MARMAR-406783 format. One record per residue (C-alpha): residue number from 0; residue in one letter; x negated, y negated, z. Coordinates in nm, 2 decimals. Layout:
% MARMAR-406783
+-----+------+--------+--------+--------+
: seq : type :     px :     py :     pz :
+-----+------+--------+--------+--------+
: NUM :    A :      X :      Y :      Z :
...
+-----+------+--------+--------+--------+
END
This chain:
% MARMAR-406783
+-----+------+--------+--------+--------+
: seq : type :     px :     py :     pz :
+-----+------+--------+--------+--------+
:   0 :    M :  -7.86 :  -9.48 :   5.43 :
:   1 :    E :  -7.72 :  -9.65 :   5.73 :
:   2 :    N :  -7.99 :  -9.91 :   5.77 :
:   3 :    E :  -8.02 : -10.04 :   5.42 :
:   4 :    N :  -7.97 : -10.41 :   5.53 :
:   5 :    V :  -8.23 : -10.40 :   5.81 :
:   6 :    I :  -8.48 : -10.68 :   5.78 :
:   7 :    K :  -8.83 : -10.53 :   5.84 :
:   8 :    T :  -9.08 : -10.75 :   6.02 :
:   9 :    G :  -9.44 : -10.69 :   6.12 :
:  10 :    T :  -9.79 : -10.80 :   6.11 :
:  11 :    T : -10.04 : -10.72 :   5.84 :
:  12 :    T : -10.41 : -10.71 :   5.94 :
:  13 :    V : -10.69 : -10.58 :   5.72 :
:  14 :    G : -11.06 : -10.50 :   5.78 :
:  15 :    I : -11.30 : -10.44 :   5.49 :
:  16 :    M : -11.65 : -10.31 :   5.56 :
:  17 :    C : -11.91 : -10.44 :   5.31 :
:  18 :    K : -12.29 : -10.40 :   5.28 :
:  19 :    E : -12.34 : -10.74 :   5.43 :
:  20 :    G : -12.09 : -10.72 :   5.71 :
:  21 :    V : -11.71 : -10.70 :   5.77 :
:  22 :    V : -11.42 : -10.91 :   5.64 :
:  23 :    L : -11.11 : -10.94 :   5.86 :
:  24 :    A : -10.78 : -11.09 :   5.75 :
:  25 :    A : -10.44 : -11.12 :   5.90 :
:  26 :    D : -10.12 : -11.30 :   5.83 :
:  27 :    K : -10.05 : -11.61 :   6.05 :
:  28 :    R :  -9.67 : -11.57 :   6.10 :
:  29 :    A :  -9.53 : -11.49 :   6.45 :
:  30 :    T :  -9.17 : -11.38 :   6.48 :
:  31 :    A :  -8.92 : -11.34 :   6.75 :
:  32 :    G :  -8.66 : -11.11 :   6.60 :
:  33 :    N :  -8.55 : -11.27 :   6.27 :
:  34 :    F :  -8.68 : -11.62 :   6.38 :
:  35 :    I :  -9.02 : -11.73 :   6.27 :
:  36 :    S :  -9.16 : -11.88 :   6.59 :
:  37 :    D :  -9.51 : -11.98 :   6.46 :
:  38 :    K :  -9.65 : -12.02 :   6.12 :
:  39 :    K : -10.01 : -12.06 :   6.24 :
:  40 :    A : -10.05 : -11.78 :   6.50 :
:  41 :    Q : -10.40 : -11.66 :   6.57 :
:  42 :    K : -10.44 : -11.29 :   6.51 :
:  43 :    I : -10.82 : -11.26 :   6.46 :
:  44 :    Y : -11.03 : -11.31 :   6.77 :
:  45 :    K : -11.41 : -11.33 :   6.81 :
:  46 :    I : -11.52 : -11.11 :   7.10 :
:  47 :    N : -11.89 : -11.19 :   7.08 :
:  48 :    D : -12.15 : -11.25 :   6.81 :
:  49 :    S : -12.12 : -10.90 :   6.67 :
:  50 :    M : -11.76 : -10.81 :   6.74 :
:  51 :    A : -11.41 : -10.93 :   6.65 :
:  52 :    L : -11.06 : -10.78 :   6.65 :
:  53 :    T : -10.73 : -10.83 :   6.48 :
:  54 :    T : -10.41 : -10.81 :   6.67 :
:  55 :    A : -10.04 : -10.72 :   6.64 :
:  56 :    G :  -9.77 : -10.72 :   6.91 :
:  57 :    V :  -9.66 : -10.94 :   7.19 :
:  58 :    V :  -9.88 : -11.26 :   7.19 :
:  59 :    S :  -9.91 : -11.29 :   7.57 :
:  60 :    D : -10.03 : -10.93 :   7.60 :
:  61 :    V : -10.28 : -10.98 :   7.32 :
:  62 :    Q : -10.42 : -11.30 :   7.47 :
:  63 :    L : -10.46 : -11.13 :   7.81 :
:  64 :    L : -10.63 : -10.83 :   7.65 :
:  65 :    V : -10.88 : -11.05 :   7.46 :
:  66 :    K : -10.96 : -11.24 :   7.78 :
:  67 :    L : -11.01 : -10.92 :   7.97 :
:  68 :    I : -11.23 : -10.75 :   7.71 :
:  69 :    K : -11.45 : -11.06 :   7.68 :
:  70 :    A : -11.49 : -11.08 :   8.06 :
:  71 :    E : -11.56 : -10.71 :   8.10 :
:  72 :    L : -11.82 : -10.71 :   7.82 :
:  73 :    N : -11.99 : -11.02 :   7.97 :
:  74 :    L : -11.99 : -10.85 :   8.31 :
:  75 :    K : -12.13 : -10.53 :   8.16 :
:  76 :    A : -12.41 : -10.73 :   7.99 :
:  77 :    V : -12.50 : -10.90 :   8.32 :
:  78 :    R : -12.50 : -10.57 :   8.51 :
:  79 :    T : -12.71 : -10.37 :   8.25 :
:  80 :    E : -12.92 : -10.66 :   8.13 :
:  81 :    R : -12.84 : -10.58 :   7.77 :
:  82 :    K : -12.55 : -10.64 :   7.53 :
:  83 :    P : -12.30 : -10.35 :   7.51 :
:  84 :    N : -12.30 : -10.17 :   7.18 :
:  85 :    V : -11.99 : -10.12 :   6.97 :
:  86 :    K : -11.91 :  -9.77 :   7.09 :
:  87 :    E : -11.93 :  -9.88 :   7.46 :
:  88 :    S : -11.71 : -10.18 :   7.38 :
:  89 :    V : -11.45 :  -9.98 :   7.20 :
:  90 :    N : -11.43 :  -9.73 :   7.48 :
:  91 :    L : -11.39 : -10.01 :   7.73 :
:  92 :    L : -11.11 : -10.16 :   7.52 :
:  93 :    A : -10.94 :  -9.83 :   7.48 :
:  94 :    G : -10.95 :  -9.79 :   7.86 :
:  95 :    L : -10.79 : -10.13 :   7.91 :
:  96 :    V : -10.52 : -10.06 :   7.65 :
:  97 :    Y : -10.42 :  -9.72 :   7.77 :
:  98 :    S : -10.49 :  -9.75 :   8.15 :
:  99 :    N : -10.13 :  -9.82 :   8.23 :
: 100 :    I :  -9.95 :  -9.62 :   7.96 :
: 101 :    R :  -9.84 :  -9.34 :   8.19 :
: 102 :    K :  -9.72 :  -9.58 :   8.46 :
: 103 :    M :  -9.43 :  -9.72 :   8.24 :
+-----+------+--------+--------+--------+
END
C-alpha cells in the first residue's frame, strides 16, 4: 500500500439516546494538519433548551453555522409564537448547510 505512513486525523463525536434523554460526547482536540492547535476545542453546542449538536470540520464554519441556526430558530419562534420542533429545526439546519453546495 502506498499510504501506509499516512497519519490519520479526525474528530470523534458520539450521541447516545437513553430513556431519560440524550448523551453527547466529543473529543476536544483541534488540529491543523499534523499540528495540534487546541487541546480544549468546543465541539458540543447547545442550540436551545431541547437541542444540541456536535461538530467536526473547520472551526470558523462551525461557529458561524451554530450562530446562524440559533438566530434562525429564535426568529422562527418569534414569527410563529411557538418553539420550533426538532424536525423543523433539522430541516432548517440542513437548508443552511446545503444551500451553497452547488455554488462551489
